[in-house]
Every structure is written in C-alpha cells, then in structure tokens.
C-alpha positions, 0 to 999 in steps of 0.5 A: 499596089493600090487597087481602086474599084467603083461599082454600083450596088442597087442605087448606091455607090460602092468603093473598094480600096486595096486591103482596107476592104470596102464600104457600102451604103448599107449592107444586106441583111438576112430576114429569118422565117419561121419554119416550125422545124428544129433540125439542121438544114444543110440542103438548099435550093433557091428557085425564086423570090417566092419558092425555095426548098431545104432539106436536112436531118430526119428525112426533112424536106421543107418547101415554101411557095409564098416567099417564106411566110409558110413552110410545109414538111414535104419529105419522103414518107417514113424516111428518117435519113440525113437528106444533106443535099437537094436540087430543085428545078421549080416548085414541083420537081426536086431531087434529094440525096441522103448521105451515109455509108452503104445503103444510107446513101440514096436519091429520091425524086418528086414531081408533085411538090413533095406529095410523093417521092420515088427512090431512084438510087440506093447505094449497095457498096458498103465502101461508098459514101455519097456527099453531094449532087449537082445538076447542070440542067433539068436532065444532067446531074452528078453525085459524088462519093468518097473514094472507093479503091483509091478513087472518088466515085461519080454517079450520073443521070441524064433523065433528071434523076429518074435513073442513075449509073456509076461511072467508070473510074479510069478517068479519075485521078487517084485520091490522096491518103485520107482525102474525102469530100465534106457533106456540109452544104450541098456545094462540095460538087457544083456545075456551071455553064448549063449543058456544057458538061462542066463540073467541079468538086472539092476535097480535104482530109488529106495532105492537100485540099484539092479541086477536081474538074471535068469537061465531059459530064464526069467521064474524065477529071483533072485535079489541082491543089489549092492553098486552102489548108487541109487536115483530118477535118479541114479543107474546102467545104464549098465551091461556087462557079459563076461561069467556066472560068470564075470560081471561089473556094471556101472552107476551114476546119469545122472543129475550130470555126472561129479561125480559118487562115487562108480559108478562101481562094479564087480561080480565074482559069476554071479551077486550074490554079487558085489564089488565096483571098487578099482579105479573108473571112478568117473563120470557117465557112461551109457555104458559098454562092455568086449573086448578080446585083448589077455586077457579080457579088459573092456570099459565104456563110458558116456557123459564126456569120456571113460575109460579102465580097464585091470583087469576086472573092478577093476581099470579104466583109462580115455583114451578119453574125448568125449561124447558117450552113448553106446559101443559094441564089437565083439567077434573078438575085434572090438569095436564101440561107439555111442552117441549124435549128430549122433556120432559114432566111432570105437576103434583103438588099438595101 
C-alpha cells in the first residue's frame, strides 16, 4: 500500500512517499556552541531559544541565558558525581539527579540559577540505582530506580523536588531477570499531559525491552513488551510522548552503535502496543524528542548521528552525522542537543 502525505515545514512543502522516505526543501542542521567544557553532557533541559541547561560528569551543570553564546558552570559546589539528568522550569529553577549505587544517587535543587544548590534526596539503599527523573509540572515529579527486590522503585515529589518519598511497590509489575533502565539521556522516564498524572518508563537488559505506564503519578503501573530488541546492553534508551496517546521509543545496543535493527518503534494508544518503524534510523539512538513546527516532527540523536521523522516516527531520515546523547525541545519549537566532549548545539530550521 502506498502512503502519500503532504505537509508544510516552515515555508516549504514536504512530500512523504511510502518506504522511499521523504524529501525536504532543506534539512535542519545543528549549530554547535563553544561551552568550554570537555565532559560528557547527558542531562539536558530546553527552556527557550535563549535559555538551556545541561548536566554531566564531574558535577557539571552548564547554563546559558543568551542563546548559547555564553555558558556558565553552575553545578553544585564540591560535587563530583555523574549528574545524568536535569529538569529545569525556567532560567532560575532546576532539579538535577546524580546516578550510581547507594548514596551516589542524589537529587539537588536550585532556585537561583545555580548559584546555590540544596541536596533534597540521598539514596540510602545500596541496592537502588536511580537512572532518570521527569516532571509533569513545576510541582509533580518522579525518579526511577533499577529494580530492588524484583521491582522497579519510584521516587515521588509534589513540591517541585524540595522533598521526596519512595512509593510503595505493590502496584509495580515484577521485573524480568536482568531488566533495568538506561541512564543515557534523561529520557528513560518521561511525562505528558501536564498535571494528568501520566508517566512512562522504558527498559532493556532482560528478555524483552518493555514500557511501563502509570495514570496515577506512579502509584500503579501496567507494562507491555515492545519490538525493540533487548539484551545485556540493549533495549529502549529513550521515550518521548507528545500527548496521552502518541509516543516513540528509540534504542539499540550502545556496544554496537552502527547497527540497531528495529531500534525505533511507535505507539498510538498510550504505550499499550508498539509497532516497529517502517524506515529505521538503523543505528543506536539514545535521545528523542517531539517538536511542533506547523505539524508534529520527531527527532532522534545518538553517537553516530541525528535523524528526523515527519510522520510520528514511522519513517526516519538522517540529517547530521555528529555525536550527541540527548535532545530536548521547547513548546515553541526550539531544540537543543548535548553529548560528549562538552558538545551542545541548537537546531536551525531552514
């Protein structure tokens, strides 16, 4: 069956035809910014065209308020942990997660643009390892730990990350043998529909790469298998939902980044079922995002390049070969990416 879709991208016309992919008047491209950093930046929060935050190794938190011309290191003083995820609400308020076993998993909050930070959570269970966090609004957020006693653990806040509680696991399905989440880009746990209580997290490592979904702010979860291959270092590394129904899952195996068959999948029913993309990126991807540019587009990034989809993740086209780990976009359509060697870029649309 031949599929034809005509859509408007900025001032041009985009034609998508079946499995042949699509053509655009001109693909977007990444504009690299000089950050002065050399560490890997896996945490990323896009606020606007001018404001963005990024976090990474050695307690690094970078912030720009002038569109990327200048970046300041504003990380917590005397903290050298891996800050793998950061969620920011504006230029002043942000919450960062450090990962690792036991007390290496911590949460920090700033209310003054990073001039000072308060540690608001420190994990005391040596069996727990927190991977990522996500907020549905300025108050309600969740953080995800790998399984403890056979079940994934959820941390919850209702006051913007100032205080946290570990939720009971009675409503969490049992984990598979070897199953865990990937702390690769801050998108193993995501939300959609502000204040609706919905969240999703993705896994790998076990016999199946799965997606868990909650409608009640993490109290109860349901889980479904995906077609993305899973293994000791393979599975879903990134999720993105534009609303309660439409989602994309990206992944692969980071040990074989140049090959990821069936590494992309889509859902149109809130994550209950997943379908492999018809045209795959074909390589390992660790970050993904939705962006509204007239219609909805989707982005995927990884160490071997960046891809664009014009049809909700069903067909993908490579537009850049540079290395990035994370991508995030604002409601206004401004996208940022971050990765190794302090790389940060903003997306230019043509």
